[in-house]
C-alpha atoms as one frame of an Amber mdcrd trajectory, in Angstrom:
protein
   7.092  13.062 -13.286   3.360  13.712 -13.255   4.027  17.072 -15.080   6.351
  15.526 -17.720   4.003  12.781 -18.491   0.964  15.044 -18.723   2.676  18.188
 -20.835   5.574  16.514 -22.751   4.146  13.048 -23.412   0.691  13.901 -23.872
  -0.934  11.820 -21.226  -4.277  12.896 -19.684  -4.474  13.702 -15.992  -6.546
  10.635 -15.506  -3.986   8.455 -17.509  -1.096   9.998 -15.317  -3.016   9.164
 -12.365  -3.671   5.639 -13.129   0.132   5.295 -14.114   1.207   6.234 -10.587
  -1.669   4.780  -8.690  -2.761   7.983  -6.996  -6.148  10.167  -7.481  -6.806
  12.195 -10.426  -7.226  15.022  -7.884  -3.928  14.582  -6.273  -2.417  13.945
  -9.835  -4.212  17.677 -10.663  -2.774  19.221  -7.609   0.711  17.812  -8.270
   1.106  19.181 -11.868  -0.491  22.454 -10.672   2.285  22.768  -7.941   4.716
  21.925 -10.465   3.627  24.523 -12.979   3.817  27.371 -10.306   7.304  26.212
  -9.168   8.672  26.406 -12.685   7.112  29.902 -13.141   7.782  31.299  -9.825
  11.790  30.057 -10.075  11.761  30.952 -13.920  13.313  27.662 -14.803  14.161
  27.471 -18.461  13.542  24.681 -20.529  16.615  23.320 -22.124  17.979  19.961
 -23.455  20.638  18.626 -21.093  23.948  17.817 -22.454  25.180  14.268 -22.684
  27.388  14.777 -19.799  24.157  15.284 -17.683  22.310  12.446 -18.846  23.616
   9.811 -16.184  22.611  11.718 -13.237  19.019  12.183 -14.704  18.648   8.567
 -16.175  16.442   7.028 -13.559  13.940   9.867 -13.921  13.979   9.695 -17.707
  13.484   5.960 -17.663  10.784   6.221 -15.317   8.677   8.460 -17.109   9.376
   6.373 -20.210   8.239   3.314 -18.617   5.346   4.831 -17.165   4.397   6.654
 -20.612   4.724   2.936 -22.333   2.307   1.337 -19.346  -0.471   3.867 -19.821
  -0.201   3.425 -23.612   0.047  -0.342 -23.511  -3.552  -0.648 -21.621  -5.378
   2.747 -21.845  -6.818   3.507 -18.523 -10.215   4.427 -20.082 -11.669   4.648
 -23.564 -13.124   2.508 -26.236  -9.768   0.995 -27.312  -7.397  -1.315 -25.409
  -4.180   0.225 -26.291  -3.241   3.993 -27.071  -0.835   3.649 -29.910   0.662
   6.921 -29.916   1.754   6.673 -26.425   3.171   3.060 -26.889   5.170   4.437
 -30.274   6.287   7.861 -28.339   7.527   5.720 -25.559   9.408   3.259 -27.983
  11.006   6.276 -29.817  12.129   7.975 -26.592  13.733   4.444 -25.443  15.500
   4.045 -28.878  16.648   7.633 -28.373  17.963   6.952 -25.056  19.508   3.658
 -26.086  21.390   5.388 -28.917  22.459   8.204 -26.467  23.970   5.716 -23.830
  23.977   2.097 -25.286  26.223   0.873 -22.548  23.748   1.847 -19.665  22.187
  -1.660 -18.432  19.032   0.083 -17.291  18.355   1.811 -20.710  19.158  -1.385
 -22.570  16.801  -3.308 -20.083  13.865  -0.703 -20.850  14.055  -0.934 -24.299
  14.321  -4.670 -24.155  11.038  -4.330 -22.042   9.178  -2.343 -24.124   9.932
  -4.490 -27.251   9.195  -7.588 -25.687   5.906  -6.560 -24.396   4.714  -4.753
 -27.265   5.703  -7.449 -29.581   2.033  -9.197 -28.460   0.313  -6.018 -29.622
  -1.396  -7.585 -32.597  -2.917 -10.730 -30.518  -4.127  -8.810 -27.953  -7.550
  -8.317 -29.511  -9.390 -10.680 -31.902 -10.866  -9.444 -35.420 -14.099  -8.333
 -33.403 -11.860  -5.940 -31.083 -12.724  -8.422 -28.063  -9.714  -8.589 -25.550
  -7.675 -12.314 -25.568  -5.820 -12.962 -22.471  -2.431 -14.249 -22.993  -3.367
 -17.985 -22.635  -5.618 -17.586 -25.629  -3.539 -15.099 -27.905  -2.490 -16.596
 -31.132   0.946 -16.571 -30.739   1.870 -16.653 -34.538   0.692 -13.162 -34.606
   3.248 -11.877 -32.210   6.053  -9.824 -33.818   9.255 -12.242 -34.001  11.543
  -9.484 -34.948  10.615  -7.162 -31.887  11.187 -10.600 -29.752  14.517 -11.344
 -30.918  15.466  -8.005 -30.772  14.171  -7.720 -27.058  15.810 -10.938 -26.274
  19.205  -9.885 -27.691  18.736  -6.550 -25.647  17.988  -8.496 -22.377  21.107
 -10.611 -22.868  23.251  -7.489 -23.055  21.783  -5.854 -19.884  22.481  -9.093
 -17.767  23.756  -9.964 -15.500  22.628  -6.564 -14.323  19.265  -6.781 -12.505
  17.838  -3.588 -12.413  14.102  -3.403 -12.321  13.651  -2.875 -16.054  16.112
  -5.920 -17.174  14.159  -8.197 -14.582  10.775  -7.218 -16.242  12.223  -7.675
 -19.687  13.577 -11.045 -18.710   9.701 -11.914 -17.614   8.570 -10.671 -20.614
  11.265 -12.793 -22.529  10.246 -16.152 -20.891   6.422 -15.254 -21.824   7.446
 -14.461 -25.423   9.766 -17.696 -26.077   7.230 -19.953 -24.527   5.310 -21.665
 -27.455   2.075 -22.020 -25.313   0.570 -20.846 -21.959   0.855 -24.517 -20.576
   4.764 -24.336 -21.642   5.436 -21.236 -19.742   8.127 -21.712 -16.917   6.034
 -19.997 -14.133   8.448 -20.826 -11.320  11.334 -18.996 -13.339   8.824 -16.345
 -13.474   8.141 -16.465  -9.811  11.783 -16.427  -8.992  12.283 -13.199 -11.419
   9.427 -11.472  -9.479  11.034 -12.421  -6.072  14.175 -10.624  -7.435  12.327
  -7.752  -8.503  10.468  -7.195  -5.088  13.976  -6.708  -3.880  14.741  -4.268
  -6.248  11.382  -2.290  -6.829   9.056  -3.337  -4.017   6.266  -1.637  -5.298
   2.319  -2.501  -4.947   2.125  -3.780  -8.924   5.149  -5.898  -8.283   3.605
  -7.884  -5.317   0.391  -8.392  -7.336   2.434  -9.852 -10.107   4.541 -11.982
  -7.763   1.302 -13.353  -6.292  -0.166 -13.991  -9.708   3.121 -16.068 -10.595
   2.830 -18.007  -7.465  -0.696 -18.952  -8.476   0.163 -20.078 -11.693   3.149
 -21.961 -10.547   0.759 -24.473  -8.716   0.000 -22.578  -5.538  -3.699 -21.044
  -5.702  -4.006 -21.003  -1.890  -0.898 -18.988  -1.256  -1.656 -16.562  -4.197
  -5.075 -15.879  -2.914  -3.739 -15.074   0.612  -1.122 -12.811  -0.863  -3.579
 -10.954  -2.883  -6.016 -10.879   0.211  -2.926  -9.063   2.013  -2.693  -6.565
  -0.960  -6.440  -5.640  -0.542  -5.803  -3.387   2.398  -3.026  -1.536   0.147
  -4.085   2.008  -0.527  -2.412   2.092  -3.739  -4.384  -0.833  -4.864  -7.853
   0.422  -3.690  -9.343   1.181  -6.829  -6.861  -1.233  -8.974  -9.384  -3.701
 -10.767  -6.628  -6.087 -11.664  -6.579  -6.931  -8.158  -9.706  -8.105  -7.967
  -9.465  -9.676 -11.653  -6.862 -11.678 -10.251  -8.520 -13.094  -7.385 -11.087
 -14.689  -9.728  -8.814 -17.407 -11.189  -7.559 -18.331  -7.895 -11.010 -18.317
  -6.133 -12.374 -20.514  -9.003  -9.361 -22.756  -8.872 -10.341 -23.405  -5.259
 -13.992 -24.064  -5.886 -15.070 -20.524  -4.418 -17.379 -20.013  -7.255 -19.485
 -17.539  -5.414 -16.530 -15.542  -4.084 -15.241 -15.452  -7.699 -18.616 -14.240
  -8.938 -17.949 -11.260  -6.440 -14.498 -10.464  -7.393 -15.824 -10.246 -11.004
 -18.258  -7.793 -10.212 -15.712  -5.471  -7.964 -13.330  -5.543 -11.063 -16.032
  -4.516 -13.518 -16.831  -1.744 -11.130 -13.268  -0.594 -11.073 -12.540  -0.948
 -14.769 -12.860   2.022 -17.057 -11.644   0.811 -20.275 -14.537  -0.429 -22.266
 -12.483  -3.437 -23.975 -11.473  -4.680 -20.395 -14.945  -4.136 -19.134 -16.712
  -6.090 -21.695 -14.154  -8.892 -21.662 -14.931  -9.180 -17.575 -18.609  -8.921
 -18.257 -18.391 -11.889 -20.811 -16.105 -14.074 -18.503 -18.206 -13.392 -15.646
 -21.403 -14.557 -17.649 -19.460 -17.604 -18.797 -18.760 -18.415 -15.047 -22.522
 -18.283 -14.289 -23.653 -20.328 -16.792 -20.798 -22.889 -16.076 -18.986 -22.792
 -19.429 -15.754 -22.864 -20.341 -13.810 -19.440 -21.213 -12.454 -19.213 -24.627
 -10.928 -16.022 -24.712
């Protein structure tokens, strides 16, 4: 998978490492070993036939999903989105859906990408500053992409693979007219189902966030603190950034400031880091955030 993301999809070793939550040195070593294995075994490159696709779908979908995730929020650099990776992931997902239109996982993956990328234009303002979901101008969301994604979700359900469940979460967000009207209890339930299907560290993180936004900040913080011992999230800035909201809601401002500072240290994307620095300054001054 790492080799495919690096050589076929064009992601850098650092981006691959961030996508699969391992160190860059470990990623580089895996890529090197994969290259040597291919060379020694003289494994030829060939396009698999249609009848071979079913046994390879899981791996292909995983690569496309990781490619999209890497492009959706670039791990480093001066731009929030790597549009080239996003477009490549969308193109590959459409290609797979054309080849196996009745496979629910492929349908769910295309729905997930369409619904998530539909918000791209609103994720930064006119000055290039990051806009979090609650402050986005929802009139800038791509309604055609949302309609396509929702229709695909309906086709994939009631199959509850990891991609369809994530797409359903995205659909709940996209169909809500505001953050206040978002059904966070439904999202929490969907993440609980996703944890059974795909119990990854990032899903646990998202579940904890959903718990907090559904009205249980103390429980959310407890879940996030449990995740602080997870090696996969040791350098994952989003964990510390997630803690901020619930620490602040519980009146633990000093701890929230510390969490902001930790998140900033772990964030290499300039747009995200600048956003965190601005929010930290706003908290210190006691103002209300507007983005």
